[in-house]
N, C-alpha and C positions, 0 to 999 in steps of 0.2 A: 529585461534582458536575464530572464532567469531560466534555468535548466534543472529539471528533475530526471536524473539518469537512473533507470531502473536495471535490474540485474537479477539472476537466480531463477528464472523460468525455465521450463523444460518439460520433459516427459517422465513421468513416474507410474509405478504400479499403483494399484490401490492398496491402501495401508501404508504407504510409503510417505516421505517427507520431503519438503522444500522448504529453503528459506530465500524469502525476497528481500531485496535491499533497493533503497531509493535515496540517493543524495542530492539535496538541493545546492545549487550553487548561482553566484551572482552577486549583484550588489544589495545584498539582503540585510534589511535592519534586524527583523525578528520574525520568529515563526510562532503561529498560534497552534491551531490543529494540524495534525499531520494524519492521513487517513489512507486506506486501500479500499478500491472498488473494484468490482469485477462485471464484466458484461459476456453473456454467452452469445451466440447467434440467434437473433430473432427476440431477445430479452431486452429489458430495460437493464441500465448500469444500475447496480445496487451496492450499497455500503457494505463492506465486509468488516472493517474494524477501524477504529479511530483512537487518538491519543492526545490529550492536550499537552500544552507546554508545561502544565504542572503534573504530568503524569497520570490524569485520569484516564482510563479506558473504557471503550464501549465496544460490543461485538454484536454481530448478526446472530440471530438465534441459532441458524443453520450451522455456523462455525464455533459457537460457544464451546469451550472445554477441548477444542482440538488446535485452535490458532491461537498465537499469541503476538501481540503488536509491542514493540518496544522503539525506543528513539535514543540517539546519542545526539545530544545538543551540540556539543562541541564540533561535530562531524557534519551537523545540519542533515542527519540520516535516520529514516525510519526503517524498521525491519517488520517482517511478517514471517514468523515460524509457523509453518502449516504441517501438522501432523495428523496421522490417520486419515489421509486424503481419500476421498471418495470420487467415483466418476462425475458426479453431479458437481464437483468443484471444479471441473473443467471451464475454463472461461480465459478470456484476456484480463489480466490484472493491471489497473491503473493506479499509480501514486497520486495523492493529491497534497498539497499544502497550502494552507491559509497563512499568507506572509505579506510583509511590507518591505517594498523595495525602497532603497534610499531616494528621497525626493518625490515620493507618491504615498498613495494610502494601502488599503489592505485588499488583497485580491487572492482569488483561487487560482492555483497553477497545477497544471496536470503533466505527468510523465507520458511517454509515449505508448506505454502498454508493453506487457510481456505475456507471452502465452503461457499458460499453465494446462496441460494435459494429463489427465489421469486415467490410466487404462484398467480395465476390469479383469 
């Protein structure tokens, strides 16, 4: 019974910024990696950025230098600061968490997705 609640998506002009948030809730014992994926119509879902429980970050080449992932462990929340947005960033963005629920093992959980649209 885990929920990943996403927020922060919307419509923005090229060159603008958005900040996505994703808060995990439920009977969570611990969280390892937290990450953001995106999927545009007709495309495969791709990894955008990931951050480990120790703060190690990894980015897709296409967003390197423009996006920043961070997390607040006390709030079980991961953020994605997106700057210098481009039309090709338009997609549904999904939060993912590798976590352990009380009484079970490690599993990946997904948020519902939030639409990011960048106009030219």
